[in-house]
TIPAGU-646710 format. One record per residue (C-alpha): x, y, z. Coordinates in pm, whole numbers, plus 50000, padded with zeros to 5 digits. Layout:
// residues N
XYZ/...
This chain:
// residues 331
721398792458592/721498829358687/724998832258542/723798819458205/720778842658212/722948872658295/725458864358020/722618859857773/721128893657864/724548909857835/725138894757490/721668905157378/722098940657505/725448944757325/723818933757000/721438963157032/724248986756937/723798974856578/720138986156573/719429017056365/718619045256604/717849082056592/720919103856624/721299128456906/722129164456835/725879171856800/725989190457131/724219161857312/721689185657466/718539173357297/716419146557459/714059123057279/710919110057455/708699086257266/705319102357206/703619071257067/702119040557229/704589014557349/704668979157492/707568978057738/709378948457898/711668952558201/714158924758279/715938931158610/718788911358761/718978915159140/721928907159362/720548912959711/721008904460073/718618906760369/719008923060709/717008912961018/717218921561387/716958900461702/718578869661546/721348863361801/721728826361877/724808823862103/727198843262323/730908835762277/732858843262595/736648842462564/737178841362940/734908828963219/733008853663437/730598847163720/727988873463638/724328876363548/725068899263253/726428890762911/730198891462871/731538883762523/730498885962161/726988878362046/726738856261738/723958864861494/722448849561183/723658867060868/722348865760512/724688863960215/724238881459878/722198860159638/720748864859288/717098872059217/715018888258947/712168912158873/710038909958559/707888938758440/705428944358158/704038978958078/701818996057826/702359033157774/699869055457597/702209083457496/699649107657350/697539106257668/700459103957914/699329073458113/700749038958170/699719005658323/702308980858453/702798948058635/705948936858821/706918904158988/709938902759224/711508870059341/714458863759572/715738834959781/718628843260011/720258823660293/723158823760537/725058799460760/727028808361075/728608788961359/730748792661671/732708766061862/734728767562183/735738736462380/737598756062650/735348784662760/732248769362601/729378787062424/726368802762595/723098796962406/720658826162389/717798800962378/716888773562622/718708742262506/717518714862746/721018699662758/722828687663070/726458693962971/728078727062866/727508736762502/730628736162284/729148744461942/726238764661803/725178767461439/722658789161257/721008783960916/718588810360791/716608813360466/714248839360323/711788835860032/710598869159893/707718871459644/706068904859562/703588913059283/702718949259195/700018961558955/700258998858888/698669027458697/700849057858629/700629093158501/703639103758294/704909139658307/707519157358094/708129189358294/710939200158061/712949185257770/715459169658010/713179153958272/710549126758268/708549117658579/705989091258666/703549092658955/701969058759013/699769039159247/698249004959256/697808971659430/700598951159582/700678915159703/703378898259912/704298863160017/707348864160244/708688835260450/711698831860681/712958798560818/715648799261087/717258767861231/719558768461534/721468738361668/723378734161998/725838705862071/727158698562421/730278680662548/728508647162543/727468651862178/723808656362264/722078680662029/719258705562069/717548716561746/715338747361718/713288755161406/711538788861381/709508800261080/707278829761008/705128835560699/703298866460579/700728866360296/699078899760230/697658925059983/697538962959996/698178995759822/701289014459717/702099048759576/705339061859435/707219082559184/710089076958943/712219100158732/714709100858446/716939131558452/718899136258130/722559145058193/724639140757881/724699120657556/721899095657633/722969091457997/720419096958274/720179097658650/717289073858720/715499068659048/712359055159210/710729057759552/707519042259680/705619035059999/702979008860061/700838993160328/699558957260332/697268936660550/697338898960569/697818867360771/700948863460980/702048829561120/704978822861350/705938786861436/708618774161674/709588738261753/712568725361950/713788690462044/716718676462238/718438642762202/719228644162575/715528638262650/714288603262720/712128606662409/714238627162164/711358630861918/709158648362173/709408686062144/709878706662460/708998737962262/706138736362010/704248769061970/702178786361706/701168822561682/698988838161411/697108870561350/696098894961079/698318925461073/699378956560888/702878959560749/704488989560583/706918988260293/709389014660171/711419012459849/714209034359711/716239029659394/718919052059243/721419047258963/722419056358610/720859045658282/721719047257913/718659051357692/718259051157316/715279056357087/715419035056773/713219031656468/711728998356578/712728990256937/713729015257207/715989002457482/717509012057814/720348997758025/720299006658395/722538999158695/721869011059048/721359002159413/717978994159568/716668994159924/713458977860053/712318979660415/709398960660573/708118968960919/706138947261165/707148913361020/710268898861182/709398885861530/711388861661746/709788844462048/711978835662346/711228819062681/711588843762965/712658818863232/712718782063306/710128784363586/707428798663358/708278788863001/704838798862872/705638835162947/707648847362650/709608877162531/708908889062178/711868904561997/710998922661678/712808943361420/713008955261064/713238932860759/715448949960502/716548939260155/719138957759952/721608952759673/722488957259308/719818961959042/720768958058672/717928962958425/717418958858051/714298976357917/712908970657568/709938989857427/708138984057100/
């Protein structure tokens, strides 16, 4: 589906070269900023991956050691690059230099990893409740990312070759991560762990963007913003083992929830090609984007077998980054 959408946008953008546009000066030094009112649509294709900490699920030891410390390579859950999108709608009042905008960002990314060793075995980093040595461990992780931003901006033209926007507004987020870990022992008994956290929140954000004219309708384009949100955080964990007398009965089944603050940072930088035409202005952009969320990714682990209700909480940063290709049309 995303391939067809991308090809359609590419075909549509190439057809724009036939639109009658204003000509640049022969020396390519003049810049044209629209001074009228415009309705603007932003269609962004995202090809992102996610980065999280504290998601080790096994230790692969290539040779046996009798020690209390880890010896070997830790295996961690990894996300792959997956397609997503961002849709934006803006209204710009050129004569008064202000703008209102709304953006919706969607991404679903996942990753699968595994390790197997029938000689030196695999050491789980979670309690497995299995009797025989573990020979295989697998990890499946998924992330759903939904963010809605509503902004008001002030537009500045400091000089003929630079346009800047300073904006602020309201942001809403619905982010969910589901991580499944499975351990299999020599007797083919299996221990399954399912961990999921969800964050639903609203807050504020502020930021700035710029278009710096370089040469012949080409620009260096960037954006940076910071935000803070508050909302409900839920963290669920459930684990079963087929080695138990009742395999359906969970030996780990916990729930944690609170209301918390989370901070968000965004940075985007790339190059754009912009053209003012008699009817429709358009812009083609390609760059790389970073998003970082703090105080979201938490992993609960049992501290010891004698007191399994006493847990260790591992936390880390949730980061998303990747390619951003945008087509902007203004009328």
